N, C-alpha and C positions, 0 to 999 in steps of 0.2 A: 376153188378156182373161180367160181361164179362171184364170190364175195370180193376176191382180188380184182376181177375185171370191173365190177361195179364201183369199187373204190377208185380205181384208175380213171374210169370215165367221169365219176363225180368230181375228182380233183381237176380234171381237164375242164369240166364245165365251169367250175369256180374261176379258173384262170381266164377262160374266155369271157365270162361275165365281167371280171375286173377290167380286162382290156377294153371291152365295149363301153364300160362305165367311164373309163379314162378318155375315150373318144366321144363321149357325150351321149351315148345310146344306153339308156338305163332299161334293164329288163324287169318288168313287173310280173310277179308270180314265179313259181318254181320252174326249173328246167326239167322236162320229162325225160326219164331214162327208161326205155323199154327193156324189160327183163323177163326171161322165160322160166325163171327158177323161183317158185313161190317161197321156198325157205329163205332165199336171199332177201326177198321183199319183206317177209315177216321179220327177219333179223333187223332190217333197217328201220322198221316201224316200232318194234317192241323193245323198250329200254330194259326189260328184265333179262338178267343173265341166267342162262340155263347151263346145266352140266355139259350138254352137248356142244355148246359154243364157247366154252372157256378157253379152248386152244387158239381161238382167233386172236390175232395180235391187236393191240390197242389201237394202232393206226387205222384199222378197218372199222372201228367204232365211229370214225369220222363221218361215215354215211349217216349214222343215227343223228348226229348233231345237225348235219345239213338238212335232213328230212324234218327234224323238229323245228328248225329255223325257217323252213319254207324256201330253201334255196334250190333243192332238187326234190323230185318226186319219182319214185320207182313205180311203174305201172306194169301189170302183167300183160304179156303178149304170148300167144301160142307159139310153140317151137316152129311149127310149119310156116309161120308168118314172120319169123325173125330174119330180117334182111341181112344182118351181119353174117349169117351162116354162109352166104355166098362167098365170103372171104376166108372163112375159117374151117369149113368142112367140105369133104368131097360129097357133092350132091348128085342125085340122079338127074339125068338131062331134063326131065319134065319139071322138077323143082327149080333147077337152074334157070330155065326159060321163063318160068312163072315169076321169079324174083328179079330177073335182069332188068325189066323196065323201071324198077324202083331205084336203081343205082346209076343209070345212064342219064346223061343230061343232053338236051338238044342245044347245041352251041351255035346253030345257024340263026 
C-alpha cells in the first residue's frame, strides 16, 4: 500500500510539474516526497529486483525511473511527523493538536 501511495503521489507530481512548465514556471531539482516507510524508499532507489518485490506491478517501477531521472526524491520522515496522518488515521488528541498547525492556513 505504501508503494501504491508513493506511485500515485509521484504521478501527481509529474502532472503538476508539466502544468507549471506549460505556464512558464520551470522547477529545477526534484520534487521531495516525504515517506515514512524505509522499504518503499529503498525500493525506489535500488534498481535490483529481489524475490520479495517481484509481485509489485510494473507500473510501480515508475517511481524508480523518476528517482533516477531526478524528477522526484523520496525522503524519510518519522511516522510521528507525517502530516498526512491527520487525514488518514484516527489520532490521539495530542497528536492531532500537534499536527494541526501544519495544515491550516491563515487566510486573513
